[in-house]
C-alpha positions as CSV (number, residue, x, y, z in Angstrom):
1,M,0.0,0.0,0.0
2,A,1.2,3.5,-0.6
3,D,2.0,6.3,1.7
4,P,-1.1,8.5,2.3
5,D,0.6,11.5,0.9
6,S,1.8,9.7,-2.2
7,P,0.1,10.2,-5.6
8,A,-0.6,6.5,-5.7
9,D,-3.6,7.1,-3.5
10,H,-4.7,10.0,-5.8
11,P,-3.7,9.0,-9.3
12,D,-5.9,11.6,-11.0
13,D,-4.2,14.7,-9.4
14,S,-0.7,13.2,-9.0
15,P,1.1,16.1,-7.2
16,A,4.4,14.3,-7.1
17,A,4.7,14.3,-10.9
18,E,4.1,18.0,-11.0
19,S,6.2,19.1,-8.0
20,T,9.8,19.8,-8.7
21,D,12.9,20.1,-6.6
22,D,15.0,23.2,-6.5
23,D,17.2,22.0,-9.4
24,G,14.1,21.6,-11.7
25,T,13.9,17.7,-11.5
26,A,10.6,16.1,-10.4
27,A,10.4,14.8,-6.8
28,P,10.7,11.1,-6.5
29,L,7.6,9.0,-5.9
30,V,7.9,7.1,-2.6
31,I,5.6,4.1,-2.1
32,R,5.4,2.9,1.4
33,L,3.4,0.4,3.4
34,S,0.1,1.7,4.7
35,G,0.0,3.3,8.2
36,V,-2.4,0.6,9.1
37,A,0.5,-1.8,9.2
38,H,1.6,-0.2,12.4
39,L,-1.4,-1.8,14.1
40,A,0.4,-5.1,13.9
41,A,3.0,-3.6,16.2
42,I,0.3,-3.1,18.9
43,G,-0.7,-6.7,18.6
44,V,2.9,-7.8,18.9
45,L,3.3,-5.5,21.9
46,V,0.4,-7.2,23.7
47,I,1.9,-10.6,23.0
48,A,5.4,-9.4,24.1
49,L,3.9,-8.1,27.4
50,I,2.4,-11.5,28.1
51,F,5.6,-13.3,27.4
52,A,7.7,-10.8,29.4
53,G,5.2,-11.0,32.3
54,V,5.9,-14.7,32.6
55,N,9.5,-14.2,33.5
56,F,10.8,-10.7,33.0
57,A,14.4,-11.7,33.8
58,Y,14.7,-14.0,30.8
59,L,12.0,-12.6,28.4
60,W,12.5,-8.8,28.6
61,W,13.9,-8.9,25.1
62,T,10.5,-9.7,23.7
63,L,9.6,-6.1,24.4
64,L,12.0,-5.1,21.7
65,T,10.1,-7.0,19.0
66,P,7.4,-4.3,18.4
67,V,10.1,-1.6,18.1
68,A,12.0,-3.7,15.5
69,L,8.7,-4.3,13.6
70,I,8.0,-0.5,13.4
71,F,11.5,0.1,12.1
72,W,11.0,-2.6,9.5
73,I,7.7,-1.2,8.4
74,R,9.2,2.3,8.0
75,R,12.2,1.0,6.1
76,L,10.3,-1.0,3.4
77,R,9.6,1.3,0.4
78,T,9.9,1.6,-3.4
79,V,11.2,4.9,-4.9
80,V,10.5,5.9,-8.4
81,D,12.5,8.8,-9.9
82,D,13.9,10.0,-13.2
83,D,16.7,7.4,-13.2
84,G,14.6,4.2,-12.4
85,L,13.3,2.2,-9.5
86,T,14.9,1.6,-6.1
87,A,13.6,-1.2,-3.9
88,V,14.5,-0.6,-0.3
89,R,14.1,-3.9,1.5
90,T,15.0,-5.3,4.9
91,F,18.8,-5.7,4.5
92,R,19.5,-4.3,1.1
93,S,18.5,-1.9,-1.6
94,D,18.3,-2.7,-5.3
95,R,18.4,-0.2,-8.1
96,V,17.0,-0.8,-11.6
97,G,17.6,1.9,-14.2
98,W,14.9,2.5,-16.8
99,A,17.1,1.1,-19.6
100,D,17.5,-2.1,-17.6
101,L,13.8,-2.6,-16.8
102,A,12.0,-5.1,-19.0
103,G,8.7,-4.8,-17.1
104,L,6.8,-5.2,-13.9
105,Q,5.3,-8.5,-12.7
106,F,2.4,-9.0,-10.3
107,P,2.4,-12.6,-9.2
108,K,-0.8,-13.8,-7.5
109,W,0.8,-14.8,-4.1
110,S,3.9,-12.6,-3.8
111,A,5.1,-9.1,-4.0
112,A,5.3,-7.1,-7.2
113,R,8.6,-7.5,-9.0
114,A,10.7,-5.5,-11.4
115,V,12.0,-7.7,-14.2
116,T,15.3,-6.7,-15.7
117,T,16.5,-7.2,-19.2
118,L,18.8,-9.9,-17.8
119,G,15.8,-11.8,-16.4
120,D,16.4,-10.9,-12.7
121,R,13.3,-10.4,-10.6
122,I,13.6,-7.8,-7.9
123,P,10.8,-7.6,-5.3
124,L,9.2,-4.1,-5.0
125,P,8.1,-3.5,-1.4
126,A,4.6,-1.9,-0.9
127,V,3.8,-1.7,-4.7
128,G,0.4,-2.9,-5.7
129,F,-1.4,-3.0,-9.0
130,H,-3.3,0.2,-8.0
131,D,0.0,2.1,-7.9
132,L,0.6,1.6,-11.6
133,P,-1.0,4.9,-12.7
134,A,1.3,6.9,-10.4
135,I,4.3,4.8,-11.4
136,A,3.5,5.2,-15.1
137,E,3.2,9.0,-14.8
138,R,6.4,9.3,-12.7
139,S,8.3,7.1,-15.1
140,G,7.4,9.3,-18.0
141,G,5.6,6.6,-19.9
142,R,8.4,4.0,-19.6
143,V,6.0,1.9,-17.5
144,P,2.6,1.6,-19.3
145,D,-0.6,2.6,-17.4
146,P,-3.1,-0.3,-17.8
147,F,-6.0,1.8,-16.6
148,A,-5.3,4.6,-19.2
149,A,-7.3,3.1,-22.0
150,E,-10.4,2.5,-19.8
151,R,-10.1,6.0,-18.3
152,D,-9.9,7.6,-21.8
153,A,-12.8,5.5,-23.0
154,R,-14.9,6.5,-20.0
155,F,-14.2,10.2,-20.5
156,T,-14.9,10.0,-24.3
157,D,-18.2,8.2,-23.6
158,E,-19.3,11.0,-21.2
159,D,-18.8,13.7,-23.9
């Protein structure tokens, strides 16, 4: 899921594609996990309190688990900019330039992936199919927008 302030939630008005930095380049599109994911940390905290309450001397470290979970949720993101895609994952970041990108893949039971021209598949954290219009706009058309034809047909039919 995307960050609430990202254009992925508002593909029709896409402020990120129009906003520019001081040097004239467009600001990168950052797609993060939804803020609702932080609710999982509350559940993990309750469970950690139960474990720590059993024997605090040995199980105090379980209270660190929700903190680690929050840092992990905040770290995972995909950044789309003028040069390509950056997938920031748990222990590493992978960069795919637009020239090296063959396409995006959306498997049924796993995360979205960037497929390179060499055939490598790089998981893209937090990217969903609904984020494609914003990614397509930010990529300058290098990634096609699958909803564009339907959107154009709907607006033409209304005229």
